[in-house]
C-alpha positions, 0 to 999 in steps of 0.5 A: 679040426681039432684046434677049431674044437678047442677054440669053441671049448675055450669060449664055452667055458668063459660063458660059464662063469654067468651066474644064471643059465640053462641047459637044453637037451634033445634026441632024436633016433639017430641025433643028440643036441646039447646046448648051454645058455649063460646069462650076461646082462641083456644077452644070452651066450650059447654054446652047443653041439648037435651030432647025428650018428647015422651020417657021422655028421656034426655041428658046433656053435657058439654065440651071443643073443641080445634077449628079452621079453615082453607082455602082448595082452595076457601073454608073453613072449620071449625072444633074442637076435644075434649070430652063432659061429658054426663049425661043421662037418657034413658029408665030405665038408668042412664048413665054418660059418657066421650065422645071424638070426634069432628065436621067439617063444610065446606063451599064450595066456602066460600059461605053462605051454609055449610054442617056440622057433628059431632061425639062423643063416649064413649066406656066401660071404660069411660061409667058408672052407667047403661052403657056400651057405648055411641055416639052421632052423627049427620049431617046438612046442613045450610044457613047463612041468614044473617051475624052470623045467621044460619037456618038448617035441620039435622039428629042425633042419640043419643044412649046408651047401657045399662048394659043389652046389650039393645041399646036405643035411647036418639033420633034419626031422622031429626030436623030444627034449628037455630044458632045465633053468637054472 
C-alpha cells in the first residue's frame, strides 16, 4: 500500500508544476475529499483523495482530462473526458482501477450558478487486486460567490465490487464544499 501511495504522491507533485489550477475541498459528517486540478494545455491533471472516518475506507486518484468549454445559447458549458487511476481500500479489500469517464458543468444564462456532474467507471478488465468493478459518480449545484471561488452542495457514490461479488461503498451521500481557482 505504501508503494502505491508513494507513486501517487510523486505523480501529484509533477502536476503541481502547472501554472493554473484549482483546489476543491468538500465535507460530510463522516467524509473529507480534497482534489487538485492543474492545467496542462488542453488537459487538466487531477489528483485527489477521499477518506471516510466512519468506515475507515479511502480512495486516492490521479488522472488526466481533456477539457474545454462552449457556449450553448446564452449559457456556458464546461466539460472534460479522460481517465483516472484509483487506489481504493474498502472493507477488507484493496482495489486498483483504471476508470474512464468525464465531467460537465452547465452555467445557465452564463451566470454565477452552475449544475455539474461527473462519472468514472472501471469494468472488470481494468480493475485489479481484490476488485471486480469500480465507479465514482456525483452531482452538485454550485454558486460563484466571488470571482473564481465557488461553494456547492452535492451527492456522490463511490463503490467497489470485490471478487466475492460484495458491493461496498467507500462513500455514499451528500456533502458541502468549496472550490478555488487560481
